[in-house]
N, CA and C atoms as an extended XYZ file, in Angstrom:
261
Properties=species:S:1:pos:R:3:atomname:S:1:resname:S:1:resid:I:1 pbc="F F F"
N       111.124       99.649       96.314 N   MET     1
C       111.153       98.407       95.560 CA  MET     1
C       110.845       98.729       94.101 C   MET     1
N       111.713       98.263       93.220 N   THR     2
C       111.508       98.535       91.804 CA  THR     2
C       110.453       97.595       91.230 C   THR     2
N       110.006       97.932       90.046 N   LEU     3
C       108.999       97.111       89.375 CA  LEU     3
C       109.538       95.714       89.088 C   LEU     3
N       110.812       95.624       88.685 N   TRP     4
C       111.431       94.323       88.426 CA  TRP     4
C       111.482       93.491       89.695 C   TRP     4
N       111.853       94.084       90.798 N   GLN     5
C       111.929       93.348       92.066 CA  GLN     5
C       110.568       92.825       92.468 C   GLN     5
N       109.537       93.644       92.271 N   ARG     6
C       108.180       93.210       92.628 CA  ARG     6
C       107.731       92.050       91.751 C   ARG     6
N       107.977       92.140       90.450 N   HIS     7
C       107.571       91.068       89.548 CA  HIS     7
C       108.369       89.787       89.792 C   HIS     7
N       109.667       89.912       89.987 N   LEU     8
C       110.485       88.727       90.255 CA  LEU     8
C       110.137       88.095       91.603 C   LEU     8
N       109.780       88.919       92.581 N   GLY     9
C       109.317       88.391       93.869 CA  GLY     9
C       108.022       87.616       93.716 C   GLY     9
N       107.098       88.148       92.914 N   GLY    10
C       105.854       87.437       92.646 CA  GLY    10
C       106.093       86.132       91.914 C   GLY    10
N       107.005       86.154       90.962 N   LEU    11
C       107.351       84.932       90.226 CA  LEU    11
C       107.968       83.899       91.161 C   LEU    11
N       108.824       84.350       92.077 N   ALA    12
C       109.432       83.433       93.044 CA  ALA    12
C       108.373       82.825       93.963 C   ALA    12
N       107.418       83.639       94.409 N   LEU    13
C       106.343       83.116       95.258 CA  LEU    13
C       105.469       82.116       94.506 C   LEU    13
N       105.144       82.420       93.265 N   LEU    14
C       104.340       81.501       92.462 CA  LEU    14
C       105.089       80.197       92.218 C   LEU    14
N       106.369       80.291       91.926 N   SER    15
C       107.179       79.087       91.709 CA  SER    15
C       107.255       78.251       92.980 C   SER    15
N       107.439       78.906       94.125 N   ALA    16
C       107.485       78.181       95.398 CA  ALA    16
C       106.147       77.515       95.692 C   ALA    16
N       105.047       78.191       95.364 N   ALA    17
C       103.723       77.597       95.579 CA  ALA    17
C       103.524       76.370       94.699 C   ALA    17
N       103.947       76.444       93.449 N   ILE    18
C       103.799       75.304       92.540 CA  ILE    18
C       104.631       74.123       93.030 C   ILE    18
N       105.872       74.383       93.439 N   VAL    19
C       106.729       73.296       93.940 CA  VAL    19
C       106.157       72.726       95.231 C   VAL    19
N       105.587       73.582       96.084 N   THR    20
C       104.988       73.109       97.331 CA  THR    20
C       103.767       72.233       97.064 C   THR    20
N       102.926       72.654       96.145 N   ILE    21
C       101.721       71.883       95.833 CA  ILE    21
C       102.077       70.546       95.197 C   ILE    21
N       103.053       70.554       94.306 N   PHE    22
C       103.438       69.343       93.583 CA  PHE    22
C       104.810       68.856       94.039 C   PHE    22
N       105.045       68.826       95.353 N   TRP    23
C       106.370       68.492       95.869 CA  TRP    23
C       106.781       67.070       95.535 C   TRP    23
N       105.856       66.134       95.525 N   ARG    24
C       106.214       64.749       95.186 CA  ARG    24
C       106.691       64.657       93.736 C   ARG    24
N       105.963       65.288       92.842 N   ASP    25
C       106.357       65.272       91.429 CA  ASP    25
C       107.700       65.976       91.235 C   ASP    25
N       107.886       67.099       91.930 N   ALA    26
C       109.155       67.829       91.821 CA  ALA    26
C       110.310       66.982       92.356 C   ALA    26
N       110.087       66.287       93.469 N   ALA    27
C       111.139       65.430       94.025 CA  ALA    27
C       111.444       64.258       93.093 C   ALA    27
N       110.409       63.674       92.494 N   ASP    28
C       110.625       62.580       91.542 CA  ASP    28
C       111.408       63.064       90.317 C   ASP    28
N       111.041       64.249       89.806 N   MET    29
C       111.776       64.804       88.663 CA  MET    29
C       113.238       65.042       89.019 C   MET    29
N       113.478       65.638       90.182 N   ALA    30
C       114.853       65.905       90.597 CA  ALA    30
C       115.636       64.603       90.761 C   ALA    30
N       114.978       63.566       91.281 N   GLY    31
C       115.633       62.272       91.416 CA  GLY    31
C       116.012       61.677       90.068 C   GLY    31
N       115.121       61.797       89.104 N   ILE    32
C       115.414       61.297       87.760 CA  ILE    32
C       116.561       62.087       87.153 C   ILE    32
N       116.514       63.413       87.298 N   TRP    33
C       117.576       64.248       86.742 CA  TRP    33
C       118.920       63.904       87.370 C   TRP    33
N       118.923       63.615       88.672 N   TRP    34
C       120.166       63.375       89.385 CA  TRP    34
C       120.745       61.993       89.087 C   TRP    34
N       119.879       60.980       88.918 N   HIS    35
C       120.349       59.600       88.822 CA  HIS    35
C       120.394       59.025       87.409 C   HIS    35
N       119.706       59.608       86.469 N   SER    36
C       119.664       59.067       85.113 CA  SER    36
C       120.647       59.827       84.224 C   SER    36
N       121.564       59.093       83.601 N   SER    37
C       122.546       59.759       82.741 CA  SER    37
C       121.885       60.383       81.514 C   SER    37
N       120.696       59.934       81.178 N   THR    38
C       119.988       60.502       80.032 CA  THR    38
C       119.511       61.928       80.322 C   THR    38
N       119.155       62.199       81.567 N   PHE    39
C       118.533       63.477       81.906 CA  PHE    39
C       119.380       64.377       82.801 C   PHE    39
N       120.646       64.057       83.041 N   THR    40
C       121.455       64.897       83.928 CA  THR    40
C       121.676       66.300       83.367 C   THR    40
N       121.523       66.455       82.061 N   HIS    41
C       121.686       67.791       81.480 CA  HIS    41
C       120.626       68.761       81.993 C   HIS    41
N       119.495       68.246       82.496 N   CYS    42
C       118.441       69.118       83.031 CA  CYS    42
C       118.935       69.906       84.242 C   CYS    42
N       119.903       69.347       84.978 N   LEU    43
C       120.456       70.052       86.133 CA  LEU    43
C       121.194       71.322       85.726 C   LEU    43
N       121.612       71.398       84.480 N   LEU    44
C       122.347       72.569       83.997 CA  LEU    44
C       121.435       73.707       83.541 C   LEU    44
N       120.141       73.455       83.424 N   MET    45
C       119.235       74.461       82.866 CA  MET    45
C       119.172       75.731       83.716 C   MET    45
N       119.010       75.609       85.020 N   VAL    46
C       118.880       76.798       85.869 CA  VAL    46
C       120.165       77.634       85.853 C   VAL    46
N       121.362       77.028       86.059 N   PRO    47
C       122.568       77.865       85.964 CA  PRO    47
C       122.772       78.453       84.569 C   PRO    47
N       122.398       77.705       83.542 N   MET    48
C       122.579       78.203       82.177 CA  MET    48
C       121.658       79.393       81.908 C   MET    48
N       120.408       79.302       82.354 N   ILE    49
C       119.483       80.425       82.185 CA  ILE    49
C       119.986       81.636       82.965 C   ILE    49
N       120.478       81.403       84.198 N   GLY    50
C       121.042       82.503       84.982 CA  GLY    50
C       122.211       83.164       84.277 C   GLY    50
N       123.082       82.364       83.683 N   TRP    51
C       124.227       82.907       82.954 CA  TRP    51
C       123.766       83.714       81.747 C   TRP    51
N       122.797       83.188       80.988 N   LEU    52
C       122.302       83.905       79.817 CA  LEU    52
C       121.654       85.232       80.200 C   LEU    52
N       120.884       85.229       81.281 N   VAL    53
C       120.261       86.474       81.737 CA  VAL    53
C       121.333       87.464       82.179 C   VAL    53
N       122.359       86.968       82.881 N   SER    54
C       123.423       87.881       83.322 CA  SER    54
C       124.177       88.483       82.133 C   SER    54
N       124.249       87.780       81.032 N   GLN    55
C       124.896       88.303       79.834 CA  GLN    55
C       124.084       89.427       79.188 C   GLN    55
N       122.791       89.442       79.423 N   ARG    56
C       121.901       90.413       78.779 CA  ARG    56
C       121.283       91.402       79.765 C   ARG    56
N       121.860       91.539       80.939 N   THR    57
C       121.293       92.424       81.959 CA  THR    57
C       121.137       93.848       81.461 C   THR    57
N       122.116       94.353       80.744 N   ALA    58
C       122.046       95.734       80.246 CA  ALA    58
C       120.883       95.912       79.271 C   ALA    58
N       120.581       94.880       78.499 N   LEU    59
C       119.457       94.965       77.565 CA  LEU    59
C       118.113       94.778       78.265 C   LEU    59
N       118.101       94.065       79.377 N   LEU    60
C       116.848       93.796       80.082 CA  LEU    60
C       116.426       94.941       81.003 C   LEU    60
N       117.386       95.694       81.536 N   ARG    61
C       117.066       96.770       82.491 CA  ARG    61
C       116.063       97.790       81.969 C   ARG    61
N       116.198       98.267       80.725 N   PRO    62
C       115.232       99.276       80.276 CA  PRO    62
C       113.829       98.725       79.997 C   PRO    62
N       113.693       97.409       79.923 N   LEU    63
C       112.370       96.828       79.661 CA  LEU    63
C       111.480       96.961       80.887 C   LEU    63
N       110.206       97.070       80.659 N   THR    64
C       109.233       97.145       81.745 CA  THR    64
C       108.522       95.797       81.848 C   THR    64
N       108.596       95.132       83.011 N   PRO    65
C       107.910       93.852       83.148 CA  PRO    65
C       106.403       94.066       83.108 C   PRO    65
N       105.704       93.112       82.549 N   ALA    66
C       104.251       93.218       82.418 CA  ALA    66
C       103.589       92.009       83.054 C   ALA    66
N       102.469       92.241       83.702 N   PHE    67
C       101.683       91.162       84.284 CA  PHE    67
C       100.620       90.765       83.275 C   PHE    67
N       100.578       89.502       82.924 N   TRP    68
C        99.598       89.008       81.962 CA  TRP    68
C        98.714       88.003       82.691 C   TRP    68
N        97.524       88.441       83.138 N   TRP    69
C        96.680       87.611       83.986 CA  TRP    69
C        96.222       86.313       83.343 C   TRP    69
N        96.020       86.210       82.000 N   PRO    70
C        95.616       84.911       81.454 CA  PRO    70
C        96.631       83.797       81.726 C   PRO    70
N        97.881       84.161       81.977 N   ALA    71
C        98.882       83.139       82.299 CA  ALA    71
C        98.516       82.424       83.593 C   ALA    71
N        97.926       83.144       84.549 N   LEU    72
C        97.501       82.505       85.798 CA  LEU    72
C        96.394       81.497       85.550 C   LEU    72
N        95.495       81.809       84.614 N   VAL    73
C        94.423       80.869       84.264 CA  VAL    73
C        95.021       79.612       83.640 C   VAL    73
N        95.990       79.786       82.738 N   TRP    74
C        96.653       78.643       82.104 CA  TRP    74
C        97.390       77.798       83.143 C   TRP    74
N        98.090       78.434       84.066 N   MET    75
C        98.824       77.697       85.097 CA  MET    75
C        97.867       76.944       86.019 C   MET    75
N        96.768       77.575       86.382 N   ALA    76
C        95.785       76.896       87.227 CA  ALA    76
C        95.172       75.704       86.486 C   ALA    76
N        94.865       75.879       85.213 N   GLY    77
C        94.332       74.774       84.415 CA  GLY    77
C        95.325       73.633       84.286 C   GLY    77
N        96.595       73.957       84.060 N   ALA    78
C        97.626       72.924       83.966 CA  ALA    78
C        97.776       72.187       85.296 C   ALA    78
N        97.712       72.928       86.395 N   GLY    79
C        97.789       72.293       87.713 CA  GLY    79
C        96.612       71.380       87.973 C   GLY    79
N        95.435       71.796       87.550 N   LEU    80
C        94.246       70.957       87.711 CA  LEU    80
C        94.371       69.677       86.895 C   LEU    80
N        94.811       69.803       85.657 N   VAL    81
C        94.988       68.616       84.804 CA  VAL    81
C        96.025       67.682       85.417 C   VAL    81
N        97.145       68.218       85.889 N   LEU    82
C        98.169       67.397       86.514 CA  LEU    82
C        97.628       66.695       87.757 C   LEU    82
N        96.834       67.411       88.537 N   SER    83
C        96.237       66.800       89.733 CA  SER    83
C        95.296       65.662       89.371 C   SER    83
N        94.515       65.840       88.308 N   LEU    84
C        93.587       64.792       87.900 CA  LEU    84
C        94.309       63.590       87.320 C   LEU    84
N        95.423       63.831       86.637 N   ILE    85
C        96.175       62.719       86.041 CA  ILE    85
C        96.860       61.890       87.117 C   ILE    85
N        97.352       62.522       88.166 N   THR    86
C        98.117       61.806       89.193 CA  THR    86
C        97.251       61.193       90.271 C   THR    86
N        95.953       61.297       90.172 N   ILE    87
C        95.066       60.707       91.208 CA  ILE    87
C        95.083       59.203       91.094 C   ILE    87
């Protein structure tokens, strides 16, 4: 397993955990994106990011992914604030 695969796997697990914890909010956001003509462009973000990354794959391969642990503290704090706001 390469370093990129390990980091992307960790990112996928973290993203799945966030969506699982905040599934109601994620479902509400997806519903708004799907039904509101003002926000339907949000549905294009994931394919667009994928396309942009695929355009730069050759430039990204030599880079070494880095783990920055303070980001986990920020994400946990943001999740706590979101939990307190939605109570």
